[in-house]
PDB file of N, CA, C and O in Angstrom, chain B, residues numbered from 101:
ATOM      1  N   MET B 101       0.939  -1.385   0.108  1.00  0.00           N
ATOM      2  CA  MET B 101      -0.520   0.029  -0.169  1.00  0.00           C
ATOM      3  C   MET B 101       0.877   1.224  -0.353  1.00  0.00           C
ATOM      4  O   MET B 101       1.989   0.996   0.123  1.00  0.00           O
ATOM      5  N   SER B 102       0.695   1.884  -0.759  1.00  0.00           N
ATOM      6  CA  SER B 102       1.325   3.313  -1.042  1.00  0.00           C
ATOM      7  C   SER B 102       0.693   4.297  -0.252  1.00  0.00           C
ATOM      8  O   SER B 102      -0.430   4.059   0.193  1.00  0.00           O
ATOM      9  N   SER B 103       1.349   5.547   0.024  1.00  0.00           N
ATOM     10  CA  SER B 103       1.144   6.411   0.995  1.00  0.00           C
ATOM     11  C   SER B 103      -0.126   7.458   0.025  1.00  0.00           C
ATOM     12  O   SER B 103      -0.475   7.032  -1.076  1.00  0.00           O
ATOM     13  N   ILE B 104      -0.734   8.823   0.570  1.00  0.00           N
ATOM     14  CA  ILE B 104      -1.252   8.683   0.265  1.00  0.00           C
ATOM     15  C   ILE B 104      -0.178  10.573  -0.412  1.00  0.00           C
ATOM     16  O   ILE B 104       0.686  11.233   0.166  1.00  0.00           O
ATOM     17  N   GLN B 105      -0.632  10.701  -1.334  1.00  0.00           N
ATOM     18  CA  GLN B 105       0.078  11.711  -2.458  1.00  0.00           C
ATOM     19  C   GLN B 105      -1.028  12.620  -3.159  1.00  0.00           C
ATOM     20  O   GLN B 105      -1.707  12.510  -4.180  1.00  0.00           O
ATOM     21  N   LEU B 106      -0.895  13.601  -2.108  1.00  0.00           N
ATOM     22  CA  LEU B 106      -2.117  14.869  -2.360  1.00  0.00           C
ATOM     23  C   LEU B 106      -1.389  15.930  -3.646  1.00  0.00           C
ATOM     24  O   LEU B 106      -0.259  16.387  -3.821  1.00  0.00           O
ATOM     25  N   GLU B 107      -2.488  16.006  -4.274  1.00  0.00           N
ATOM     26  CA  GLU B 107      -1.686  17.511  -5.296  1.00  0.00           C
ATOM     27  C   GLU B 107      -3.140  18.615  -5.038  1.00  0.00           C
ATOM     28  O   GLU B 107      -4.302  18.597  -4.632  1.00  0.00           O
ATOM     29  N   ASP B 108      -1.807  19.765  -5.755  1.00  0.00           N
ATOM     30  CA  ASP B 108      -3.121  21.345  -4.580  1.00  0.00           C
ATOM     31  C   ASP B 108      -3.192  21.407  -6.380  1.00  0.00           C
ATOM     32  O   ASP B 108      -2.127  21.917  -6.728  1.00  0.00           O
ATOM     33  N   LEU B 109      -3.744  21.195  -7.186  1.00  0.00           N
ATOM     34  CA  LEU B 109      -3.803  21.392  -8.642  1.00  0.00           C
ATOM     35  C   LEU B 109      -4.694  21.494  -9.159  1.00  0.00           C
ATOM     36  O   LEU B 109      -5.180  20.406  -9.467  1.00  0.00           O
ATOM     37  N   PRO B 110      -5.361  22.516  -9.525  1.00  0.00           N
ATOM     38  CA  PRO B 110      -7.045  22.547  -9.974  1.00  0.00           C
ATOM     39  C   PRO B 110      -6.920  21.312 -11.031  1.00  0.00           C
ATOM     40  O   PRO B 110      -5.967  20.965 -11.728  1.00  0.00           O
ATOM     41  N   ASP B 111      -8.446  20.689 -10.871  1.00  0.00           N
ATOM     42  CA  ASP B 111      -8.943  19.593 -12.005  1.00  0.00           C
ATOM     43  C   ASP B 111      -8.199  17.928 -11.390  1.00  0.00           C
ATOM     44  O   ASP B 111      -8.191  16.922 -12.099  1.00  0.00           O
ATOM     45  N   ARG B 112      -7.721  17.972 -10.188  1.00  0.00           N
ATOM     46  CA  ARG B 112      -6.528  16.674 -10.517  1.00  0.00           C
ATOM     47  C   ARG B 112      -7.147  16.200  -9.206  1.00  0.00           C
ATOM     48  O   ARG B 112      -7.542  16.809  -8.211  1.00  0.00           O
ATOM     49  N   VAL B 113      -7.090  14.657  -9.602  1.00  0.00           N
ATOM     50  CA  VAL B 113      -7.863  13.364  -8.496  1.00  0.00           C
ATOM     51  C   VAL B 113      -7.227  12.534  -8.675  1.00  0.00           C
ATOM     52  O   VAL B 113      -6.846  11.844  -9.621  1.00  0.00           O
ATOM     53  N   THR B 114      -6.974  12.702  -6.583  1.00  0.00           N
ATOM     54  CA  THR B 114      -5.418  11.042  -6.320  1.00  0.00           C
ATOM     55  C   THR B 114      -6.786  10.107  -6.128  1.00  0.00           C
ATOM     56  O   THR B 114      -7.913  10.401  -5.730  1.00  0.00           O
ATOM     57  N   GLU B 115      -6.160   8.774  -6.610  1.00  0.00           N
ATOM     58  CA  GLU B 115      -6.656   7.781  -5.964  1.00  0.00           C
ATOM     59  C   GLU B 115      -5.911   7.660  -4.641  1.00  0.00           C
ATOM     60  O   GLU B 115      -4.944   8.415  -4.547  1.00  0.00           O
ATOM     61  N   TRP B 116      -6.139   6.924  -3.671  1.00  0.00           N
ATOM     62  CA  TRP B 116      -5.419   5.808  -2.964  1.00  0.00           C
ATOM     63  C   TRP B 116      -6.158   4.875  -2.234  1.00  0.00           C
ATOM     64  O   TRP B 116      -7.138   5.185  -1.556  1.00  0.00           O
ATOM     65  N   SER B 117      -5.573   3.361  -2.389  1.00  0.00           N
ATOM     66  CA  SER B 117      -6.083   2.437  -1.843  1.00  0.00           C
ATOM     67  C   SER B 117      -5.629   1.849  -1.003  1.00  0.00           C
ATOM     68  O   SER B 117      -4.448   1.509  -0.933  1.00  0.00           O
ATOM     69  N   SER B 118      -7.010   1.491   0.262  1.00  0.00           N
ATOM     70  CA  SER B 118      -6.681   0.837   0.964  1.00  0.00           C
ATOM     71  C   SER B 118      -6.895  -0.623   1.283  1.00  0.00           C
ATOM     72  O   SER B 118      -7.386  -1.210   0.318  1.00  0.00           O
ATOM     73  N   ALA B 119      -6.702  -1.323   2.233  1.00  0.00           N
ATOM     74  CA  ALA B 119      -6.862  -2.534   2.589  1.00  0.00           C
ATOM     75  C   ALA B 119      -8.315  -2.947   1.827  1.00  0.00           C
ATOM     76  O   ALA B 119      -8.671  -3.877   1.103  1.00  0.00           O
ATOM     77  N   ASN B 120      -8.810  -2.017   2.262  1.00  0.00           N
ATOM     78  CA  ASN B 120     -10.313  -2.155   1.919  1.00  0.00           C
ATOM     79  C   ASN B 120     -10.903  -1.980   1.063  1.00  0.00           C
ATOM     80  O   ASN B 120     -11.351  -2.860   0.328  1.00  0.00           O
ATOM     81  N   ASN B 121     -11.119  -0.299   0.889  1.00  0.00           N
ATOM     82  CA  ASN B 121     -11.534   0.545   0.398  1.00  0.00           C
ATOM     83  C   ASN B 121     -10.723   1.092  -0.976  1.00  0.00           C
ATOM     84  O   ASN B 121      -9.522   0.925  -0.766  1.00  0.00           O
ATOM     85  N   THR B 122     -10.954   1.699  -2.335  1.00  0.00           N
ATOM     86  CA  THR B 122      -9.856   2.767  -3.058  1.00  0.00           C
ATOM     87  C   THR B 122     -10.992   4.224  -2.713  1.00  0.00           C
ATOM     88  O   THR B 122     -12.212   4.368  -2.788  1.00  0.00           O
ATOM     89  N   TYR B 123      -9.643   5.286  -2.246  1.00  0.00           N
ATOM     90  CA  TYR B 123     -10.895   6.738  -2.477  1.00  0.00           C
ATOM     91  C   TYR B 123      -9.676   7.457  -2.794  1.00  0.00           C
ATOM     92  O   TYR B 123      -8.471   7.336  -2.572  1.00  0.00           O
ATOM     93  N   ARG B 124     -11.196   9.007  -3.973  1.00  0.00           N
ATOM     94  CA  ARG B 124     -10.988   9.313  -4.845  1.00  0.00           C
ATOM     95  C   ARG B 124     -10.587  10.607  -3.769  1.00  0.00           C
ATOM     96  O   ARG B 124     -11.234  10.538  -2.724  1.00  0.00           O
ATOM     97  N   PHE B 125      -9.838  11.523  -3.828  1.00  0.00           N
ATOM     98  CA  PHE B 125      -9.253  12.907  -3.327  1.00  0.00           C
ATOM     99  C   PHE B 125      -9.376  14.011  -3.843  1.00  0.00           C
ATOM    100  O   PHE B 125      -8.579  14.687  -3.193  1.00  0.00           O
ATOM    101  N   THR B 126      -9.970  14.858  -4.794  1.00  0.00           N
ATOM    102  CA  THR B 126     -10.771  15.547  -5.906  1.00  0.00           C
ATOM    103  C   THR B 126     -10.325  16.835  -5.137  1.00  0.00           C
ATOM    104  O   THR B 126     -10.732  17.121  -4.012  1.00  0.00           O
ATOM    105  N   TYR B 127      -9.335  17.669  -5.961  1.00  0.00           N
ATOM    106  CA  TYR B 127      -9.227  19.218  -5.467  1.00  0.00           C
ATOM    107  C   TYR B 127     -10.637  20.077  -5.806  1.00  0.00           C
ATOM    108  O   TYR B 127     -11.635  20.008  -6.523  1.00  0.00           O
ATOM    109  N   VAL B 128     -10.064  20.864  -4.868  1.00  0.00           N
ATOM    110  CA  VAL B 128     -11.851  21.816  -4.841  1.00  0.00           C
ATOM    111  C   VAL B 128     -11.273  23.296  -4.564  1.00  0.00           C
ATOM    112  O   VAL B 128     -11.952  24.310  -4.727  1.00  0.00           O
ATOM    113  N   ALA B 129      -9.915  23.291  -4.118  1.00  0.00           N
ATOM    114  CA  ALA B 129      -9.924  24.896  -3.692  1.00  0.00           C
ATOM    115  C   ALA B 129      -8.281  24.584  -3.245  1.00  0.00           C
ATOM    116  O   ALA B 129      -8.007  23.387  -3.158  1.00  0.00           O
ATOM    117  N   PRO B 130      -7.243  25.496  -2.975  1.00  0.00           N
ATOM    118  CA  PRO B 130      -5.769  25.180  -2.249  1.00  0.00           C
ATOM    119  C   PRO B 130      -6.276  24.480  -0.845  1.00  0.00           C
ATOM    120  O   PRO B 130      -7.084  24.826   0.017  1.00  0.00           O
ATOM    121  N   GLY B 131      -5.756  23.782  -0.954  1.00  0.00           N
ATOM    122  CA  GLY B 131      -5.411  23.278   0.541  1.00  0.00           C
ATOM    123  C   GLY B 131      -6.877  21.858   0.759  1.00  0.00           C
ATOM    124  O   GLY B 131      -7.025  21.064   1.689  1.00  0.00           O
ATOM    125  N   GLU B 132      -7.625  22.022  -0.370  1.00  0.00           N
ATOM    126  CA  GLU B 132      -9.253  21.825   0.032  1.00  0.00           C
ATOM    127  C   GLU B 132      -9.205  20.141  -0.653  1.00  0.00           C
ATOM    128  O   GLU B 132      -8.384  20.079  -1.569  1.00  0.00           O
ATOM    129  N   TRP B 133      -9.876  18.895  -0.390  1.00  0.00           N
ATOM    130  CA  TRP B 133     -10.387  18.484  -0.977  1.00  0.00           C
ATOM    131  C   TRP B 133     -11.471  17.770  -0.679  1.00  0.00           C
ATOM    132  O   TRP B 133     -11.608  17.667   0.540  1.00  0.00           O
ATOM    133  N   ASP B 134     -12.766  16.932  -1.656  1.00  0.00           N
ATOM    134  CA  ASP B 134     -13.857  16.300  -1.405  1.00  0.00           C
ATOM    135  C   ASP B 134     -13.233  14.815  -1.105  1.00  0.00           C
ATOM    136  O   ASP B 134     -12.268  14.614  -1.842  1.00  0.00           O
ATOM    137  N   VAL B 135     -13.468  13.904  -0.376  1.00  0.00           N
ATOM    138  CA  VAL B 135     -12.563  12.614  -0.567  1.00  0.00           C
ATOM    139  C   VAL B 135     -13.965  11.545  -0.252  1.00  0.00           C
ATOM    140  O   VAL B 135     -14.747  11.547   0.698  1.00  0.00           O
ATOM    141  N   HIS B 136     -13.895  10.648  -1.497  1.00  0.00           N
ATOM    142  CA  HIS B 136     -15.114   9.524  -1.536  1.00  0.00           C
ATOM    143  C   HIS B 136     -14.523   8.429  -1.670  1.00  0.00           C
ATOM    144  O   HIS B 136     -13.317   8.286  -1.469  1.00  0.00           O
ATOM    145  N   ARG B 137     -15.410   7.407  -2.072  1.00  0.00           N
ATOM    146  CA  ARG B 137     -14.705   5.954  -1.667  1.00  0.00           C
ATOM    147  C   ARG B 137     -15.783   5.614  -3.189  1.00  0.00           C
ATOM    148  O   ARG B 137     -16.881   5.977  -3.613  1.00  0.00           O
ATOM    149  N   ALA B 138     -14.436   4.523  -3.696  1.00  0.00           N
ATOM    150  CA  ALA B 138     -14.711   4.684  -4.648  1.00  0.00           C
ATOM    151  C   ALA B 138     -16.181   3.786  -5.494  1.00  0.00           C
ATOM    152  O   ALA B 138     -16.579   4.028  -6.634  1.00  0.00           O
ATOM    153  N   HIS B 139     -16.616   3.005  -4.774  1.00  0.00           N
ATOM    154  CA  HIS B 139     -17.596   2.636  -4.790  1.00  0.00           C
ATOM    155  C   HIS B 139     -18.840   2.542  -4.020  1.00  0.00           C
ATOM    156  O   HIS B 139     -19.768   1.734  -4.073  1.00  0.00           O
ATOM    157  N   ASP B 140     -18.580   3.784  -3.144  1.00  0.00           N
ATOM    158  CA  ASP B 140     -19.879   3.777  -2.814  1.00  0.00           C
ATOM    159  C   ASP B 140     -20.430   5.197  -1.864  1.00  0.00           C
ATOM    160  O   ASP B 140     -20.105   5.822  -0.855  1.00  0.00           O
ATOM    161  N   ILE B 141     -21.615   5.210  -3.084  1.00  0.00           N
ATOM    162  CA  ILE B 141     -21.947   6.641  -3.203  1.00  0.00           C
ATOM    163  C   ILE B 141     -22.934   6.988  -1.675  1.00  0.00           C
ATOM    164  O   ILE B 141     -23.844   7.817  -1.680  1.00  0.00           O
ATOM    165  N   ASP B 142     -22.683   6.480  -0.897  1.00  0.00           N
ATOM    166  CA  ASP B 142     -23.094   7.010   0.244  1.00  0.00           C
ATOM    167  C   ASP B 142     -22.176   8.109   1.414  1.00  0.00           C
ATOM    168  O   ASP B 142     -22.574   8.766   2.376  1.00  0.00           O
ATOM    169  N   TYR B 143     -20.828   7.933   0.814  1.00  0.00           N
ATOM    170  CA  TYR B 143     -19.581   7.934   1.539  1.00  0.00           C
ATOM    171  C   TYR B 143     -19.328   9.723   1.119  1.00  0.00           C
ATOM    172  O   TYR B 143     -19.403   9.954  -0.088  1.00  0.00           O
ATOM    173  N   ALA B 144     -19.151  10.483   1.692  1.00  0.00           N
ATOM    174  CA  ALA B 144     -18.364  11.916   1.663  1.00  0.00           C
ATOM    175  C   ALA B 144     -17.998  12.426   2.878  1.00  0.00           C
ATOM    176  O   ALA B 144     -18.271  12.182   4.053  1.00  0.00           O
ATOM    177  N   ALA B 145     -17.143  13.381   2.141  1.00  0.00           N
ATOM    178  CA  ALA B 145     -16.442  13.039   3.511  1.00  0.00           C
ATOM    179  C   ALA B 145     -14.957  14.726   2.957  1.00  0.00           C
ATOM    180  O   ALA B 145     -14.152  14.379   2.092  1.00  0.00           O
ATOM    181  N   HIS B 146     -14.795  16.260   3.504  1.00  0.00           N
ATOM    182  CA  HIS B 146     -14.126  16.484   3.571  1.00  0.00           C
ATOM    183  C   HIS B 146     -12.203  16.936   4.110  1.00  0.00           C
ATOM    184  O   HIS B 146     -11.763  16.953   5.259  1.00  0.00           O
ATOM    185  N   LEU B 147     -11.639  17.164   3.142  1.00  0.00           N
ATOM    186  CA  LEU B 147      -9.960  17.034   3.658  1.00  0.00           C
ATOM    187  C   LEU B 147      -9.526  18.667   3.882  1.00  0.00           C
ATOM    188  O   LEU B 147      -9.871  19.248   2.853  1.00  0.00           O
ATOM    189  N   ARG B 148      -9.146  19.253   4.461  1.00  0.00           N
ATOM    190  CA  ARG B 148      -8.837  20.740   4.401  1.00  0.00           C
ATOM    191  C   ARG B 148      -7.215  20.950   4.906  1.00  0.00           C
ATOM    192  O   ARG B 148      -7.147  21.019   6.133  1.00  0.00           O
ATOM    193  N   ARG B 149      -6.440  21.017   4.497  1.00  0.00           N
ATOM    194  CA  ARG B 149      -4.939  21.164   5.530  1.00  0.00           C
ATOM    195  C   ARG B 149      -4.712  22.307   6.266  1.00  0.00           C
ATOM    196  O   ARG B 149      -5.805  22.873   6.224  1.00  0.00           O
ATOM    197  N   GLU B 150      -4.500  22.502   6.450  1.00  0.00           N
ATOM    198  CA  GLU B 150      -4.032  22.962   8.249  1.00  0.00           C
ATOM    199  C   GLU B 150      -2.918  23.320   8.450  1.00  0.00           C
ATOM    200  O   GLU B 150      -3.037  22.804   9.562  1.00  0.00           O
ATOM    201  N   GLY B 151      -1.714  23.791   8.467  1.00  0.00           N
ATOM    202  CA  GLY B 151      -0.026  23.453   8.263  1.00  0.00           C
ATOM    203  C   GLY B 151       0.408  21.999   7.710  1.00  0.00           C
ATOM    204  O   GLY B 151       0.348  21.543   6.569  1.00  0.00           O
ATOM    205  N   ASP B 152       0.829  21.477   8.821  1.00  0.00           N
ATOM    206  CA  ASP B 152       1.419  20.217   8.097  1.00  0.00           C
ATOM    207  C   ASP B 152       0.501  18.956   8.985  1.00  0.00           C
ATOM    208  O   ASP B 152       0.940  17.863   9.345  1.00  0.00           O
ATOM    209  N   LYS B 153      -0.785  19.466   9.177  1.00  0.00           N
ATOM    210  CA  LYS B 153      -1.639  18.166   9.771  1.00  0.00           C
ATOM    211  C   LYS B 153      -3.253  18.520   8.755  1.00  0.00           C
ATOM    212  O   LYS B 153      -3.123  19.516   8.042  1.00  0.00           O
ATOM    213  N   TYR B 154      -4.306  17.994   8.679  1.00  0.00           N
ATOM    214  CA  TYR B 154      -5.340  17.794   7.332  1.00  0.00           C
ATOM    215  C   TYR B 154      -6.555  17.754   8.929  1.00  0.00           C
ATOM    216  O   TYR B 154      -6.602  16.939   9.850  1.00  0.00           O
ATOM    217  N   GLU B 155      -7.279  18.851   8.693  1.00  0.00           N
ATOM    218  CA  GLU B 155      -8.884  18.421   9.208  1.00  0.00           C
ATOM    219  C   GLU B 155     -10.396  17.740   8.015  1.00  0.00           C
ATOM    220  O   GLU B 155     -11.129  17.978   7.055  1.00  0.00           O
ATOM    221  N   PHE B 156      -9.937  16.608   9.277  1.00  0.00           N
ATOM    222  CA  PHE B 156     -10.772  15.932   7.841  1.00  0.00           C
ATOM    223  C   PHE B 156     -12.702  15.671   8.352  1.00  0.00           C
ATOM    224  O   PHE B 156     -13.142  15.192   9.397  1.00  0.00           O
ATOM    225  N   ARG B 157     -13.242  16.053   7.487  1.00  0.00           N
ATOM    226  CA  ARG B 157     -14.643  15.721   8.202  1.00  0.00           C
ATOM    227  C   ARG B 157     -15.857  14.688   7.278  1.00  0.00           C
ATOM    228  O   ARG B 157     -16.198  15.055   6.153  1.00  0.00           O
ATOM    229  N   VAL B 158     -16.432  13.393   7.900  1.00  0.00           N
ATOM    230  CA  VAL B 158     -17.057  12.877   6.623  1.00  0.00           C
ATOM    231  C   VAL B 158     -18.084  13.897   7.070  1.00  0.00           C
ATOM    232  O   VAL B 158     -18.121  14.589   8.087  1.00  0.00           O
ATOM    233  N   GLU B 159     -19.228  13.769   5.640  1.00  0.00           N
ATOM    234  CA  GLU B 159     -20.075  14.380   5.253  1.00  0.00           C
ATOM    235  C   GLU B 159     -21.460  13.810   5.542  1.00  0.00           C
ATOM    236  O   GLU B 159     -22.356  14.207   6.287  1.00  0.00           O
ATOM    237  N   ASP B 160     -21.326  12.333   4.398  1.00  0.00           N
ATOM    238  CA  ASP B 160     -22.157  11.261   4.815  1.00  0.00           C
ATOM    239  C   ASP B 160     -21.533  10.142   4.567  1.00  0.00           C
ATOM    240  O   ASP B 160     -20.604   9.817   3.827  1.00  0.00           O
ATOM    241  N   GLY B 161     -22.478   9.400   5.619  1.00  0.00           N
ATOM    242  CA  GLY B 161     -21.368   7.830   4.996  1.00  0.00           C
ATOM    243  C   GLY B 161     -21.165   7.264   6.983  1.00  0.00           C
ATOM    244  O   GLY B 161     -22.070   7.200   7.814  1.00  0.00           O
ATOM    245  N   ASN B 162     -19.911   7.001   7.150  1.00  0.00           N
ATOM    246  CA  ASN B 162     -19.358   6.945   8.814  1.00  0.00           C
ATOM    247  C   ASN B 162     -18.876   7.673   9.336  1.00  0.00           C
ATOM    248  O   ASN B 162     -17.861   8.188   8.866  1.00  0.00           O
ATOM    249  N   PRO B 163     -19.207   7.918  10.131  1.00  0.00           N
ATOM    250  CA  PRO B 163     -18.450   9.376  10.842  1.00  0.00           C
ATOM    251  C   PRO B 163     -17.274   9.590  11.240  1.00  0.00           C
ATOM    252  O   PRO B 163     -16.419  10.476  11.244  1.00  0.00           O
ATOM    253  N   ALA B 164     -17.533   8.033  11.743  1.00  0.00           N
ATOM    254  CA  ALA B 164     -15.382   7.335  13.090  1.00  0.00           C
ATOM    255  C   ALA B 164     -14.693   8.431  11.951  1.00  0.00           C
ATOM    256  O   ALA B 164     -14.440   8.499  10.748  1.00  0.00           O
ATOM    257  N   GLY B 165     -14.559   9.343  13.383  1.00  0.00           N
ATOM    258  CA  GLY B 165     -12.917   9.758  12.784  1.00  0.00           C
ATOM    259  C   GLY B 165     -13.517  11.210  11.975  1.00  0.00           C
ATOM    260  O   GLY B 165     -12.685  11.666  11.191  1.00  0.00           O
ATOM    261  N   SER B 166     -14.832  11.998  12.050  1.00  0.00           N
ATOM    262  CA  SER B 166     -14.743  12.999  11.571  1.00  0.00           C
ATOM    263  C   SER B 166     -14.505  13.862  12.523  1.00  0.00           C
ATOM    264  O   SER B 166     -14.835  13.521  13.659  1.00  0.00           O
ATOM    265  N   GLY B 167     -13.960  15.020  12.353  1.00  0.00           N
ATOM    266  CA  GLY B 167     -13.821  16.165  12.728  1.00  0.00           C
ATOM    267  C   GLY B 167     -12.585  16.265  12.989  1.00  0.00           C
ATOM    268  O   GLY B 167     -12.241  17.426  13.212  1.00  0.00           O
ATOM    269  N   ARG B 168     -11.634  15.365  13.060  1.00  0.00           N
ATOM    270  CA  ARG B 168     -10.152  14.825  13.703  1.00  0.00           C
ATOM    271  C   ARG B 168      -9.403  15.794  12.540  1.00  0.00           C
ATOM    272  O   ARG B 168      -9.582  15.894  11.326  1.00  0.00           O
ATOM    273  N   VAL B 169      -8.182  16.673  13.782  1.00  0.00           N
ATOM    274  CA  VAL B 169      -7.175  16.543  13.124  1.00  0.00           C
ATOM    275  C   VAL B 169      -5.913  15.664  12.902  1.00  0.00           C
ATOM    276  O   VAL B 169      -5.277  15.218  13.856  1.00  0.00           O
ATOM    277  N   LEU B 170      -5.515  15.391  11.384  1.00  0.00           N
ATOM    278  CA  LEU B 170      -5.048  13.954  11.573  1.00  0.00           C
ATOM    279  C   LEU B 170      -3.311  14.545  11.003  1.00  0.00           C
ATOM    280  O   LEU B 170      -3.146  15.654  10.495  1.00  0.00           O
ATOM    281  N   SER B 171      -2.543  13.865  11.157  1.00  0.00           N
ATOM    282  CA  SER B 171      -1.303  13.706   9.807  1.00  0.00           C
ATOM    283  C   SER B 171      -2.098  12.819   8.603  1.00  0.00           C
ATOM    284  O   SER B 171      -2.905  11.914   8.816  1.00  0.00           O
ATOM    285  N   LEU B 172      -1.589  13.394   7.078  1.00  0.00           N
ATOM    286  CA  LEU B 172      -1.353  11.852   6.950  1.00  0.00           C
ATOM    287  C   LEU B 172      -1.793  10.877   6.703  1.00  0.00           C
ATOM    288  O   LEU B 172      -2.780  10.580   6.031  1.00  0.00           O
ATOM    289  N   SER B 173      -0.481   9.804   7.688  1.00  0.00           N
ATOM    290  CA  SER B 173      -0.175   8.741   8.198  1.00  0.00           C
ATOM    291  C   SER B 173      -1.118   8.520   8.817  1.00  0.00           C
ATOM    292  O   SER B 173      -1.673   7.473   8.486  1.00  0.00           O
ATOM    293  N   GLU B 174      -1.825   9.355  10.039  1.00  0.00           N
ATOM    294  CA  GLU B 174      -2.978   8.899  10.306  1.00  0.00           C
ATOM    295  C   GLU B 174      -4.047   8.657  10.230  1.00  0.00           C
ATOM    296  O   GLU B 174      -4.793   7.879  10.825  1.00  0.00           O
ATOM    297  N   LEU B 175      -4.268  10.043   8.688  1.00  0.00           N
ATOM    298  CA  LEU B 175      -5.623   9.708   8.268  1.00  0.00           C
ATOM    299  C   LEU B 175      -5.291   8.370   7.342  1.00  0.00           C
ATOM    300  O   LEU B 175      -6.289   7.815   6.882  1.00  0.00           O
ATOM    301  N   GLU B 176      -4.278   7.913   7.086  1.00  0.00           N
ATOM    302  CA  GLU B 176      -4.243   6.772   6.040  1.00  0.00           C
ATOM    303  C   GLU B 176      -4.538   5.666   7.061  1.00  0.00           C
ATOM    304  O   GLU B 176      -5.327   5.045   6.349  1.00  0.00           O
ATOM    305  N   ASP B 177      -4.479   4.710   8.590  1.00  0.00           N
ATOM    306  CA  ASP B 177      -4.935   4.321   9.108  1.00  0.00           C
ATOM    307  C   ASP B 177      -6.261   4.736   9.516  1.00  0.00           C
ATOM    308  O   ASP B 177      -6.692   3.619   9.802  1.00  0.00           O
ATOM    309  N   LEU B 178      -6.891   5.249   9.672  1.00  0.00           N
ATOM    310  CA  LEU B 178      -7.925   5.714  10.108  1.00  0.00           C
ATOM    311  C   LEU B 178      -9.032   4.826   8.812  1.00  0.00           C
ATOM    312  O   LEU B 178      -9.988   4.066   8.963  1.00  0.00           O
ATOM    313  N   LEU B 179      -8.191   5.488   7.291  1.00  0.00           N
ATOM    314  CA  LEU B 179      -8.995   5.623   6.127  1.00  0.00           C
ATOM    315  C   LEU B 179      -8.657   3.562   6.362  1.00  0.00           C
ATOM    316  O   LEU B 179      -9.636   3.003   5.866  1.00  0.00           O
ATOM    317  N   LEU B 180      -8.161   3.038   6.636  1.00  0.00           N
ATOM    318  CA  LEU B 180      -7.814   1.638   6.455  1.00  0.00           C
ATOM    319  C   LEU B 180      -8.833   0.502   6.946  1.00  0.00           C
ATOM    320  O   LEU B 180      -8.550  -0.687   6.798  1.00  0.00           O
TER     321      LEU B 180
END
């Protein structure tokens, strides 16, 4: 499993696969991404960079971990 590599560029989508799911991180603004599971239309989250950490907020779906500020490696552990 590789690490999440977010690109801060317009019209850029980053896919990352955990052991159980594939996630799509879609750039929406500088330092912000919408997060979706590839095969789960009922899951939507938002990720916002805060310095070297990221605020992760689940909008629809499983709210576990929502509202937390995490490093990318901590986010990867949460999304496993």
